[in-house]
C-alpha positions as CSV (number, residue, x, y, z in Angstrom):
1,M,10.4,-2.6,-28.5
2,A,8.6,-3.4,-25.2
3,L,5.0,-3.5,-24.1
4,I,4.6,-1.2,-21.2
5,V,1.6,-0.4,-19.0
6,Q,1.8,3.0,-17.4
7,K,-0.5,4.1,-14.5
8,Y,-0.9,7.8,-13.6
9,G,-2.5,8.8,-10.3
10,G,-4.8,11.6,-9.3
11,T,-2.0,14.1,-8.6
12,S,-0.6,13.4,-12.1
13,M,-4.1,14.0,-13.6
14,G,-4.9,17.0,-11.3
15,S,-5.3,19.7,-14.0
16,V,-5.5,20.1,-17.8
17,E,-1.8,21.3,-17.7
18,R,-0.8,18.1,-15.9
19,I,-2.8,15.9,-18.2
20,E,-1.0,17.5,-21.2
21,H,2.3,16.9,-19.4
22,V,1.4,13.2,-19.0
23,A,0.4,13.1,-22.8
24,R,3.9,14.3,-23.7
25,K,5.5,11.6,-21.4
26,V,3.4,8.9,-23.0
27,A,4.2,10.3,-26.5
28,S,7.9,10.1,-25.7
29,W,7.7,6.4,-24.9
30,H,5.5,5.7,-27.9
31,G,7.9,7.6,-30.1
32,Q,10.7,5.3,-29.0
33,G,8.8,2.4,-30.6
34,H,7.2,0.9,-27.4
35,Q,3.7,-0.2,-27.2
36,V,2.0,1.7,-24.4
37,V,-1.2,1.1,-22.5
38,V,-2.1,3.9,-20.0
39,V,-4.3,3.5,-16.9
40,V,-5.4,6.7,-15.1
41,S,-7.1,7.7,-11.9
42,A,-9.7,10.5,-11.5
43,M,-8.4,14.0,-10.9
44,S,-7.1,14.4,-7.4
45,G,-9.9,14.8,-4.9
46,E,-12.6,14.0,-7.5
47,T,-13.7,10.6,-6.2
48,D,-14.1,12.0,-2.6
49,R,-16.2,14.9,-4.1
50,L,-18.4,12.5,-5.9
51,L,-19.0,10.2,-3.0
52,K,-19.6,13.1,-0.7
53,L,-22.3,14.3,-3.1
54,A,-23.9,10.9,-3.1
55,K,-23.8,10.5,0.6
56,S,-25.3,14.0,1.1
57,I,-28.5,12.5,-0.4
58,D,-28.4,9.2,1.5
59,P,-25.4,8.1,3.6
60,R,-26.6,4.5,3.7
61,G,-27.7,4.4,0.1
62,S,-27.2,1.6,-2.5
63,Q,-23.5,0.8,-2.9
64,R,-24.3,-0.1,-6.5
65,E,-25.3,3.6,-7.1
66,F,-22.3,4.8,-5.2
67,D,-20.1,2.9,-7.7
68,Q,-22.1,4.2,-10.6
69,I,-21.3,7.7,-9.4
70,A,-17.7,7.2,-8.3
71,A,-16.7,5.6,-11.6
72,T,-17.5,8.8,-13.6
73,G,-14.3,10.5,-12.3
74,E,-12.1,8.2,-14.4
75,Q,-14.4,8.5,-17.4
76,V,-13.5,12.2,-17.5
77,T,-9.7,11.7,-17.3
78,I,-9.5,9.0,-19.9
79,G,-11.3,11.2,-22.4
80,L,-9.1,14.2,-21.6
81,L,-5.9,12.3,-21.9
82,A,-7.0,10.7,-25.2
83,L,-7.7,14.2,-26.5
84,A,-4.3,15.4,-25.2
85,L,-2.5,12.5,-26.9
86,G,-4.3,13.3,-30.2
87,K,-3.2,16.9,-29.9
88,V,0.5,15.8,-29.8
89,G,0.1,13.5,-32.7
90,V,-0.5,10.1,-31.0
91,S,-3.5,8.0,-31.9
92,A,-5.3,7.1,-28.7
93,R,-8.6,5.5,-27.7
94,S,-10.3,5.7,-24.2
95,Y,-11.9,2.8,-22.5
96,T,-14.0,2.5,-19.3
97,G,-13.5,-0.6,-17.2
98,W,-16.6,-2.2,-18.7
99,Q,-15.6,-1.4,-22.3
100,V,-12.4,-3.4,-22.0
101,P,-14.0,-5.4,-20.2
102,I,-12.5,-5.9,-16.8
103,R,-14.7,-8.5,-15.0
104,T,-15.0,-8.4,-11.3
105,D,-17.1,-10.0,-8.5
106,G,-20.2,-8.2,-7.3
107,S,-18.7,-6.7,-4.1
108,H,-19.5,-3.0,-4.7
109,M,-17.0,-0.4,-3.6
110,K,-14.4,-3.2,-2.9
111,A,-14.7,-5.5,-5.9
112,R,-11.9,-7.9,-6.9
113,I,-10.8,-8.5,-10.5
114,Q,-11.7,-12.0,-11.8
115,E,-10.9,-11.8,-15.5
116,I,-9.7,-9.3,-18.2
117,D,-10.3,-9.7,-21.9
118,A,-7.3,-7.8,-23.2
119,E,-7.8,-8.5,-27.0
120,R,-9.1,-4.9,-27.8
121,L,-6.1,-3.4,-26.1
122,R,-3.7,-5.7,-27.7
123,S,-5.2,-5.0,-31.2
124,D,-4.9,-1.2,-30.5
125,C,-1.3,-1.6,-29.6
126,E,-0.4,-3.6,-32.7
127,A,-2.2,-0.9,-34.8
128,G,-0.1,1.9,-33.1
129,I,-2.9,3.2,-31.0
130,V,-2.5,4.0,-27.3
131,P,-5.4,2.6,-25.2
132,V,-6.2,4.8,-22.3
133,V,-8.1,2.8,-19.6
134,A,-10.0,4.0,-16.6
135,G,-8.5,2.6,-13.4
136,F,-10.4,1.6,-10.2
137,Q,-13.4,0.1,-12.0
138,G,-14.9,-2.9,-13.8
139,I,-18.2,-4.7,-14.4
140,C,-19.8,-7.7,-12.6
141,D,-22.0,-10.5,-13.9
142,D,-25.2,-8.5,-13.8
143,N,-23.5,-5.8,-15.9
144,S,-23.4,-3.3,-12.9
145,V,-20.5,-1.0,-12.7
146,T,-18.1,-1.9,-9.8
147,T,-15.2,-0.1,-8.2
148,L,-12.1,-1.7,-6.6
149,G,-11.7,0.3,-3.5
150,R,-9.1,2.9,-2.5
151,G,-6.0,2.8,-4.6
152,G,-7.7,0.5,-7.1
153,S,-6.1,2.1,-10.1
154,D,-2.8,0.6,-9.1
155,T,-4.4,-2.8,-9.1
156,T,-6.0,-2.1,-12.5
157,G,-2.6,-1.2,-13.9
158,V,-0.9,-4.4,-12.6
159,A,-3.8,-6.6,-13.6
160,L,-3.7,-5.2,-17.2
161,A,0.1,-5.8,-17.3
162,A,-0.5,-9.4,-16.2
163,A,-3.2,-10.0,-18.8
164,L,-1.1,-8.4,-21.6
165,K,2.1,-10.1,-20.4
166,A,3.7,-6.7,-20.4
167,D,7.4,-6.3,-20.0
168,E,6.9,-3.8,-17.2
169,C,4.2,-1.9,-15.2
170,Q,5.2,1.6,-14.4
171,I,3.4,3.4,-11.6
172,Y,3.8,7.2,-11.9
173,T,3.2,9.2,-8.8
174,D,4.4,12.4,-7.0
175,V,7.5,10.6,-5.6
176,D,10.5,9.4,-7.7
177,G,10.7,5.9,-6.2
178,V,10.8,3.9,-3.0
179,Y,13.1,5.4,-0.3
180,T,14.9,3.7,2.6
181,T,12.5,5.7,4.9
182,D,10.4,8.8,4.7
183,P,12.6,11.7,3.6
184,R,10.5,14.1,5.7
185,V,11.7,12.3,8.8
186,E,15.2,11.4,7.7
187,P,16.6,13.9,5.1
188,K,19.4,11.4,4.4
189,A,16.9,8.8,3.1
190,R,18.1,7.2,-0.1
191,R,16.1,6.1,-3.2
192,L,16.4,2.4,-3.7
193,D,17.3,1.1,-7.2
194,H,15.4,-2.1,-6.6
195,I,13.4,-3.9,-3.9
196,T,11.7,-7.3,-3.7
197,F,7.9,-7.8,-3.8
198,E,8.2,-9.2,-0.2
199,E,9.9,-6.2,1.1
200,M,7.5,-3.8,-0.7
201,L,4.6,-5.7,0.8
202,E,6.0,-5.4,4.3
203,L,6.7,-1.7,3.8
204,A,3.3,-1.0,2.4
205,S,1.6,-2.9,5.2
206,L,3.7,-1.0,7.8
207,G,2.8,2.5,6.8
208,S,4.6,3.2,3.5
209,K,2.1,5.0,1.2
210,V,3.9,4.7,-2.1
211,L,1.9,1.7,-3.4
212,Q,-1.4,0.1,-2.6
213,I,-0.9,-3.3,-1.0
214,R,-3.3,-5.2,-3.3
215,S,-1.4,-4.1,-6.4
216,V,1.9,-5.4,-4.9
217,E,0.3,-8.7,-4.0
218,F,-1.1,-8.9,-7.6
219,A,2.3,-8.1,-9.1
220,G,4.1,-10.7,-7.0
221,K,1.5,-13.4,-7.8
222,Y,1.8,-12.9,-11.5
223,K,5.5,-11.9,-11.6
224,V,4.8,-8.5,-13.1
225,P,7.9,-6.2,-12.8
226,L,6.8,-3.0,-11.2
227,R,8.6,0.4,-11.4
228,V,7.7,3.4,-9.3
229,L,8.5,6.7,-11.0
230,S,7.8,10.4,-10.7
231,T,5.5,12.1,-13.2
232,F,7.3,15.4,-12.6
233,V,11.0,14.4,-12.2
234,D,12.8,12.3,-14.7
235,G,14.8,9.3,-13.3
236,P,15.0,5.5,-13.2
237,G,12.7,5.1,-10.2
238,T,12.6,2.0,-8.2
239,L,12.1,-1.5,-9.7
240,I,10.1,-4.0,-7.6
241,T,10.7,-7.5,-8.7
242,L,11.5,-11.1,-7.5
243,E,14.4,-11.7,-5.2
244,D,17.7,-12.5,-6.9
245,N,21.3,-12.9,-5.9
246,K,22.0,-9.2,-6.4
247,M,19.6,-8.5,-3.6
248,E,21.4,-10.6,-1.0
249,E,23.9,-7.9,0.0
250,P,21.8,-5.3,1.9
251,L,20.7,-6.5,5.3
252,I,18.0,-3.9,5.6
253,S,16.2,-2.2,2.7
254,G,14.0,0.2,4.5
255,I,12.5,1.5,7.7
256,A,8.8,1.9,8.0
257,F,6.7,3.5,10.8
258,N,3.1,3.8,11.7
259,R,1.7,6.6,13.9
260,D,-1.8,5.1,14.0
261,E,-1.2,2.7,16.8
262,A,-3.0,2.2,20.2
263,Q,-2.0,-0.3,22.9
264,I,-4.3,-2.2,25.3
265,T,-3.2,-4.3,28.3
266,M,-5.4,-6.6,30.3
267,S,-3.5,-7.5,33.5
268,G,-3.9,-10.3,36.0
269,V,-6.2,-12.6,34.0
270,P,-6.1,-16.4,34.9
271,D,-3.4,-18.3,32.9
272,R,-5.4,-21.1,31.4
273,P,-5.9,-22.7,28.0
274,G,-8.2,-20.6,25.8
275,I,-7.6,-17.2,27.6
276,A,-6.1,-15.6,24.4
277,A,-9.2,-16.7,22.5
278,A,-11.4,-15.4,25.3
279,I,-9.8,-12.0,25.1
280,L,-9.4,-11.6,21.3
281,G,-12.6,-13.4,20.2
282,P,-14.9,-10.4,21.2
283,V,-12.4,-8.0,19.6
284,G,-12.6,-9.9,16.3
285,E,-16.4,-10.1,16.6
286,A,-16.4,-6.3,16.9
287,N,-14.6,-6.2,13.5
288,I,-11.4,-4.8,15.0
289,E,-8.1,-5.9,13.6
290,V,-5.3,-6.7,16.1
291,D,-1.7,-6.1,15.1
292,M,1.0,-7.0,17.7
293,I,0.4,-9.3,20.6
294,V,2.5,-10.0,23.7
295,Q,1.5,-12.4,26.6
296,N,3.5,-12.4,29.8
297,V,2.9,-15.2,32.4
298,G,3.7,-14.3,36.0
299,G,4.7,-16.5,38.9
300,D,1.3,-16.1,40.6
301,G,-0.5,-18.1,37.9
302,A,-1.9,-14.9,36.3
303,T,-1.0,-13.4,32.9
304,D,-0.8,-9.9,31.3
305,F,-2.1,-9.7,27.8
306,T,-1.1,-6.7,25.6
307,F,-2.0,-6.0,22.0
308,T,-2.2,-3.1,19.6
309,V,-5.0,-1.9,17.3
310,H,-5.4,1.0,14.9
311,R,-5.9,4.2,16.7
312,N,-9.3,4.7,15.0
313,D,-10.5,1.5,16.8
314,Y,-9.1,2.5,20.2
315,E,-12.3,3.7,21.9
316,R,-14.3,0.7,20.7
317,T,-11.6,-1.7,21.8
318,L,-11.4,-0.1,25.2
319,E,-15.1,-0.5,25.6
320,V,-14.9,-4.3,24.7
321,M,-11.9,-4.8,27.0
322,S,-13.5,-3.0,30.0
323,R,-16.6,-5.1,29.8
324,L,-14.6,-8.3,29.3
325,G,-12.2,-7.6,32.1
326,A,-15.0,-7.9,34.7
327,E,-16.1,-11.2,33.1
328,L,-12.6,-12.7,33.2
329,G,-11.7,-11.5,36.6
330,A,-8.9,-9.3,35.4
331,K,-7.0,-7.0,37.8
332,G,-7.3,-4.1,35.4
333,V,-7.2,-2.7,31.9
334,A,-4.6,-0.1,30.9
335,S,-4.2,1.7,27.5
336,A,-2.0,4.1,25.6
337,T,-2.3,6.1,22.4
338,D,1.1,7.9,22.6
339,I,2.9,5.0,20.8
340,V,4.2,4.3,17.3
341,K,5.5,1.2,15.6
342,V,8.9,1.3,13.9
343,S,10.0,-1.6,11.6
344,L,13.1,-2.7,9.9
345,V,12.5,-4.6,6.6
346,G,15.0,-6.6,4.5
347,V,15.4,-10.0,2.8
348,G,18.9,-10.0,4.1
349,M,17.6,-11.0,7.6
350,R,17.1,-14.5,6.3
351,S,20.8,-15.1,6.1
352,H,22.3,-12.8,8.7
353,A,22.2,-13.1,12.5
354,G,22.4,-10.3,15.0
355,I,20.2,-7.8,13.3
356,A,17.7,-7.7,16.2
357,S,20.5,-7.2,18.7
358,K,22.0,-4.4,16.7
359,M,18.6,-2.7,16.5
360,F,18.0,-2.9,20.2
361,K,21.5,-1.7,21.1
362,A,21.1,1.3,18.8
363,L,17.8,2.3,20.3
364,A,19.1,1.8,23.9
365,A,22.1,4.0,23.2
366,A,19.7,6.7,22.1
367,G,17.7,6.4,25.3
368,I,14.6,4.9,23.6
369,N,12.7,2.2,25.6
370,I,11.0,-0.6,23.7
371,R,7.5,-1.6,24.8
372,M,6.7,-4.5,22.4
373,I,8.6,-6.5,19.8
374,S,7.4,-8.5,16.9
375,T,9.4,-10.4,14.2
376,S,8.9,-12.2,11.0
377,E,11.3,-13.7,8.5
378,I,12.2,-10.3,6.9
379,K,10.9,-7.8,9.5
380,I,11.5,-6.6,13.1
381,S,8.9,-4.2,14.6
382,V,9.1,-2.4,17.9
383,V,6.5,-0.3,19.7
384,I,8.0,2.9,21.3
385,E,6.7,6.2,22.7
386,E,5.6,8.5,19.9
387,M,7.8,11.4,21.1
388,Y,10.9,9.3,20.1
389,L,9.7,8.4,16.5
390,E,12.0,10.7,14.5
391,L,15.0,10.0,16.8
392,A,14.4,6.2,16.4
393,V,14.2,6.4,12.6
394,R,17.3,8.5,12.2
395,T,19.2,6.4,14.7
396,L,18.4,3.1,12.9
397,H,18.9,4.6,9.5
398,K,22.5,5.5,10.6
399,A,23.1,2.3,12.5
400,F,22.4,0.2,9.4
401,G,24.2,2.5,6.9
402,L,21.1,3.1,4.8
403,E,22.3,6.5,3.7
404,T,25.0,4.8,1.6
405,A,24.2,2.6,-1.4
406,P,25.7,-0.9,-1.2
407,A,28.7,-1.6,-3.4
408,A,28.0,-2.8,-6.9
């Protein structure tokens, strides 16, 4: 018998029929003798509807009240699922975040979990009752309702699993696991049996939408085994856990890509100490996050400084750079939005040389030019023209043999 925390997302809870389907899945696990705690999101699109309603009254209104409104979405689904479980013969009890309670800081709409008192849930499990907990929400010191930000239900599930010392946290979604890359781009993409926390964090930060980054960070910190599964298709899913010897074989676990990139280049600025800070300081002050950075020093004592930002920040960044260019005596400011970032991720990079060379040769053979390169211990990212995205992903997927599972 195991203690399992299961989290079901908005798509899984999207209708009464789907909620009843979830109830049957939970009942199956419970019937096998497992203790099950369930965390649910609001119905798909419901949180957006509620916040739109609130902002129609006052777009700049109190974030405390926004949280009060947004949190009602999960209050509906926990009650519905508890009723559906009762209908199939499983005793269940619904809990809002503040009834558990899940204690958070007071940062409304982006609160962070500080403490969970899991005694009620543990008592229910021991009594054969399935607790159904609202994800995405908690309560702060002044007893105000708080929400955890987008994707916060994943974080709730992992945090409860850590507090309960659960054997596994299962994240049910509309995909049946983590793939080597997006199957819509490369049909030969393969579902991974397992992946490390580090690799999953890199993939999530680089554009993979399977899991919310904070939940993976939380799971890694508290060593909570995570499994991504489909609500609608039976299968083993993908286990996300600590690195072990079995995970040394694959050089590359996956290929991620991000279309939301924009590139800015300030050319011909004086090459002197502090020039990088002089350029990036005003960007940071404008609350714009910089991703990749390349600085090239020429023989004439001038330097070209290139960096990427999220495409949503492109116009604001260009305004800052155009103003700054005149102040710094730059020769010019150039920009591009027709770019994408493609990244290889794998813990095998730590112990194998030549991966970057193999990547660059494969792209060159396909006629794809690289504009920027960035590396870390388990990641290599390149910026290329957007028109070559799908070709690059398929080329690299084949070059590194990702369509074939490694030998057992």
